N, C-alpha and C positions, 0 to 999 in steps of 0.2 A: 502494499499499499505506499502511495506516495505521499513524503512529507506534507501539510499544508503550507501554500503558498502565504509567503508574508505581505503584507498591503504594499502597494506599491508607494513610492515618494515622488515628489517633482523636482524635475534635474536642479539643481543647484543648492538642495535644503535638505539635505543628509539628516537621517534618521539619529535619536538619542544612543547615548553610548551605552552597551549593555551592562549592567549593574554584577558586578560580581555578588554571587549569595553570603558572601565573609565580609562584604561592605556595608558598612552600618549605612542608615537611610537620614538624609539630609531633613531639617526640617521644612516644613513648606511655605513657602514665601506667602504673607498675608494678601489677599488679592489675586492671588494668580499669578503666574510668571507673567511679567512685562518685558515685551523683546526691548533689547538695547541695539539704538541705532547706532549704525558704523559712524566715524570720524570721517569727512570728506572734505576736500580741499576746495576754496572757494574757486570758481571759475571766472573770471571777469568776461562779461556779457558783450564788450565788443569783440572778444575771439570765439563766441559763441558761434555766430553764425559763417566765418570764414572755417569754422574749424567741423560744422557740418558740410558745407561746401565743399571740403577736400575730399578727391576720390579717395578710395579705398586701394591700399598698392595691390591687392590681390585682383582688381578689377580690370586692369589692361591685362592680365596674365587670363583672365576670364575669359573676354573678349579674344583676343590671339587664339584661344584653345577652340572657339566656335567658330572663325572665321575657317572659311573650306580652305583646302590646299591642293587637293586631288583635281588635273588638271590631265586626266584620261580618259578617252569617252569612254562612256560604258559598251559592254559588249553588244552585239547586236543594232547598234545604232544604223549602220549601215543599211539595214532593210529596210529602215521608214523615211529613209534621207532620200531626196531626190540630187543627182550629182555626184560628182566627184568630191565631193569638199569634205567627206570623211577619211577620205584616202590623203587628201592635200593638207590636212591637219596632221596625218603621222606623220606625213614626210617632214614637216615641217618642225615638229617635236625632235624625229631623228637628227633634221639639222642643227637645232639649238642643240641638244646634245653634246653632238662634237665640237661645234661653236665654243659653248662654255668648257667644255676637256680642255681646247687648244690654248682658250684664253687663259684657262688658270695656270695650265703647263709654262706658257710664256711669261707669265706674273711670277712664276717660281723660278723660273732659267734668270729672267731679269734681276732679282732680289739677291740669287746667289751670286751672279757676278756682279752686285754691288760688294758684298760683303767678302768677296775676293779681291776687288780691285786695290790694287796697291799703288801709294802717293809716286807721281813722278817728281823731276829735279831739274829746274831751270835755272838759268842766268839772269841775275839782276845785277844789272850795270850801278855805281852808285857815283855822282857826282859831288864832291866837296869842294866849295867854293867860297871866299868871302870876298868884303868892297870893305872899303875906308871911307873916313870921312872927318872933319874939322883937324885930321894928322896936321904937324906945325910942317911938315917940308908941303904941303897945300897952303899954306898961305894964314893959318888960323893961330900961328904963335905957338911961343913953347909953354902953354898954362898945362899943367900937370893935369890929367884925369880928361883936357878938351878934346881930348882924340878918341873915334871909336870904329868899332868895326862890326859887320852883320855876316854872319858866315851861314849859308844855305846847304840843306843836307838833301838831294833828290835822287830817290832809286826807280827805274824801271826796268821792266823784264826786257831782256833784250828779242827774244823772238815773239815781242806784245805786235799787233798792225800799228800801236803808237808810237812806238820805237824812234824817239827822235835822231837817231842816227842811218835812219833810212834816207836815199839820195832824194831830193826834190822831184826827181822826173818821175821816181817809183809813185812817190806821193799823188802826185797830179794823174797819172794814169789810174792810181785807184778813187780818186775823185771824179774822173771822167766816165769808172763802170758804175760809182755813185749815183751819178744823174740817171742812169735809167732804171733805178727802182723807185718805187714808190715813196712817199714821205714816212710813212707810218715804218717801212723798214729801215731808214736811213736813220729817226728815231730809234728803234732798237740796236741797231749797229753803234751808233753812238754813246747807246747807254751801256753796250757791253763792254765796248772801249773803256768808257768812264770808270767803269768796275774793276775790267781785269788789270788795271795800272796802278791801282792804289798798293802806295807804299809802306802804311801802317799796315796793312791788314794782315803781312809776315810777320809782324814783330809785338809783342804785348809788354816792352819797355825799353825805351832807348836814355842812355845815360854818356853823358860827355865830361870826361873827367879831365881835368888842367894838372898840367905840371906846376909846381909852387916854384916860382923864381924866387931870388932873397928878397929883390925891391917889390913884389906885388903888392898888391893891395889887397886884402883877404877878400872883398866882394865881388873883386875881378876876376880871380880862380874859383868860384863858390860851383861848383857841380850843376850841370843843368840835367835834368830828369824828366821824363815824360814816360806815362802808363797808361796803358790802352783802361779806360773804363771799364767795369762789369757791368756786363747786357742784366736788366731786371728779368725777374724769372718770366716765362713765357712770352718773350722777346727775340725776334730774329733779328731785326734791324738794327745796327749799331748806332749810335747817336752821333750828331754830328762832326764832334770835336775827335773822333774814332778814326775817322779815313782823311787823308790826307794824302799827297803826291810827294809833297817838301816838307822841313822843319827848317825853321829860322830863329836867331837867337841872336841879341846885338850887347856888346856890353862896351866898356870904356877903357880902351887901352894905348898906348903908345908903345909898345914894347912887342916882339913876336912872341907869341904862344906856343907850344907844345900840347896838344891835347889827342886824347884817345876817346874814339866812340863806340861803344859797347854796345850793340844788337844784340837783345834776347829774343831766342825766335819762340814764336808762337806757332805750335803744331799739334792739330788731334787726330790719332792721340801721337802723345807725348814720348819725343825718343829718350833714349839715355845711353849715358857712355859706360860701356862693357867694360870688367874688369880682364886683366890680360888670362886669366883661366878659362874665365866666360868665352870670351872673346876668341880661346884658340878652339872650343868645341864648336860656337859657331860659324867662325869664319869671317866676323863681320865686326865692328869697333862699336856700332851704332846700332841699336834697333827697339821698339816698341815693347810691351811688356806680353801683351799675347803674340808677337815674333819670336820674344826669348822662350817662350813656353814651348809654340809650336815648333822652333827648332830644336829645343832639346828632347822631345818627342820623336821629331824625325832623324835625329842621333841615335836615340836609344833603338830604334824600330831597324835604323840602319848595321849597328851594331850588335843584333838578336840579344839585347839585354834584359828583354822580361823575362818573368820567371815563369816556370811552365806552366802551373798550376795556377797562381793568383797572378794575374795580366798585370796589374797594377803594383805587384811590386818588382822593382828594380836593381837587377846587382849594375854596382857602381864598377868601373872601370878605371884607371890612373887619372883620366881627365876627371870625370865624374865627382872620384873621390878627393880630388883639390879643391871642388866645388863645395860639395855638400861635406866633408869631412866625413864620412862615413861609408860601407862597405855596401850598404842596402838603403834603398830609397823609396819610400811610398809614393808611387806618380804624385797624389792631391796635394801632397806638401812640398811639391816643386817651385809654384809660384811663390808664397812666402819665403822659402829658402834662397831664392837666388837675387832675394834684396838687398843685401850686404855687397852683391856685386855687381851692382847698378850706382851709379851717380848721375846727377842735372846734368846736361851739356853746358859748359861752356860757353858763354856768350860770344859772338864775334868780334874781334877787337878789332879798329879800322884808325891807325894814326895819322895825325895831320898835324901841319904845323901853320897856325894862321899869321899869315903875312901881313904886315902892316909898312913895310918901306917903299919908299917911291921905284927902286930897283926894279920888285916885284910886278908893280902894277903898271907899268909902263908897258907889257906885255904879260897880263893875269892868264893863268893856264892852270884848271880845275885840277884838282885831282880824283883819279878814277880807280875804282876798285870792282873788282867782279865777284860775287858770291853767289853760291847754289842754296836754291830756298825750294820747299816742298812746294807742289801744287797738286788740286785734285785734277784726276784725270777728264778731259773735256769727255768722253766717252762716260762717266759714271754721273757727271754735270745731265745730263740730257737723260741718262736713266734714271734718275732720282727726280727730275721735271714729268718723265712719262709717269711713274709711279704715285707721284703727290699730286697729279693733275685734279682739278676741284671736277671737271668736266666729268670725270670716272666717277665719281662720287654720286654728281646728279645724273649721270647717265643708269646708273647703279639704281638710285630710288626711283626711276622713271619706269626702268624693267620690272622691280618690283612691284608697283602700282599696275602696271598692263598684268603680271601675272595674278594679281588677287581679279581684276576684271575677269581675267581668263577663268578661273577658278568658279567666278558666280555663273559665267556662262556653264561650264561645264556643270554643275550643279544642277540648273535649271531644266538642262539637256536629261540628265538624269530623272530627276522627276515625271518628265512630260513624258520619257520611255516608260517609266513604272506604270501612269497613268493611262497611259497607250493600250500596254498590255494590259493591261486590268480588263479596261474595257471593251477590248479584241477578243478574251477568254469569254467576259460577260455575254457578249453579244453571240457568240458560237453557241455555246451551251448553257441559258440564264438560269435553269432550276440546278443542275447538278451545280454550278461555278456559287452559285447564292448558298446550298447548305454547303458547302465544302467552306465557305469564306465564314459563313456564322461558326462552323464546328472549329475552325483554327482560331478567331475572334474567341471562344468560349475557352479552348486549352490555352490562350493566351493569359485569359483573365484568371483561371484557377490556379494557373502556375504562379502570376505575381502575387494571390491571394494565401497560395502554399495549401489549395485545397485539391490538387489534381490527384488523380489515383496513381497507384503504382504499378510496375511493367506485370505483375500477377494478377490484376485486377482486383486487389483487397483495396479497401479504403483507407486512404490516405491525409483523413481530413482531420484526426484524431489530433490531442497532444503528443500521441506517444511518437505519431512520425515526426510529427515538426520537432521532437526533443532528441531524436536519433533512434528510436527505438524504447520499448519496455526497458533495457541494461544500455541505454546510450549516455555517454558520458554528460550530456547537459541535465539528464532527470538525477543528480545527484545532489545532496544538500551542499556539500563543498562547493559545486559551480554554479547554483544559486545566489550563494554568501558573496562568492567572487564577484559574480556581475553585480551585483546588489552595492557590495562596496566601491566597486568601479563608477558608478553611476553615480553614488552621492558627494565624490572628491568634486570639489569645486572645480579643478582643471577639465574633468572629463564633461562636468555639464555646461561649460564654455562660460564660466564666472570670472570675471577679471579683477 
């Protein structure tokens, strides 16, 4: 005989705790038990309307789940449609799949090429010159501090189209060719030229140090320093003072001065100078951190230094032993272990003598230096522009909208096909069709209500069937108590 069912309790209102027989009874409260209101935090009325209008975070996911996504036509639709529209649609779907696969493959190839592209090095020519004014030999008198000089430091890439060393005839030919293009193309070329010749782009700091003569005034030999300003977060356009082609400064002096111009490179990723031991393994003297790890990995594979069972364990030969100081090395520890063998690269130092004498300025000649600077591969720049093209995002958004419209149309066709099949079968044999349809609806309703008969013909509407039979696991006191306890919990009842 089944145990009597306990009374049901509403969700969120758990039943009173069962008292142990040994526990003493508490005295009754006069007037009956009074409900104790839960303390609630007061809400400002001006926020209540906005809080009600705020959409629930699950609403968007619910709308997305209800949105149709199937764009395949239902089977047998070609039998009721006139023409070749169905076949043409299937051909377009096959073409779309091949085109999507080709686009994804090409984008992955481009992304892989961008990651593998190495920097190239080009020659930058730097001109250093100075002019003078109010010097004694210019008729300004011999007042100390009356003479001044102005130093100009200018840099250009030699193989740039704006190279000032290009003969005038070639420049005229290029200008004649530019006349054939449109004004927009000329503006784009001029903008690209202006951006490609920026001298300050390649350095993050420039310092001019003066040799201190005995008779020099301290202010005259104070170092000149320029640092590239830091970009604000989420900003790619540098400020106006961070981009220039030439650097100028002026001081008061009537004597020749020796200076040293230090240029600190600005490279991403940054290169480091390698120790003698690490340079012997990598066969280079300067490398980035990722290049160092990849070079060591190539060396390990070439010398077959991996352990047979644990591939991440490396046997150190005499070269690696001089770097890591041990006989075995765990490969994930290599990036942090090579730190002591790397050091920041020294700045480029360019000596120059500021001449203020008359003999030099009768025929002034600038001092010219050629240095190597790292530049981005032009092909990588074009590929980056291709992958970051805003038109691609807009096109994908438009394609997604069209796909949603196609899915809605296919859903309407599916419903129309189902109605067509329903009415066609009804028109051929109305009596039998209605009888079968009514029986089907009755079976579905009985299944939903849990009153459907079992396969053997016995009645399955009783509680024994719903509980899993007379000896089922759900017809036990333990199961009923567990379900009652779970429903009484505030979390299960949805109380927050």
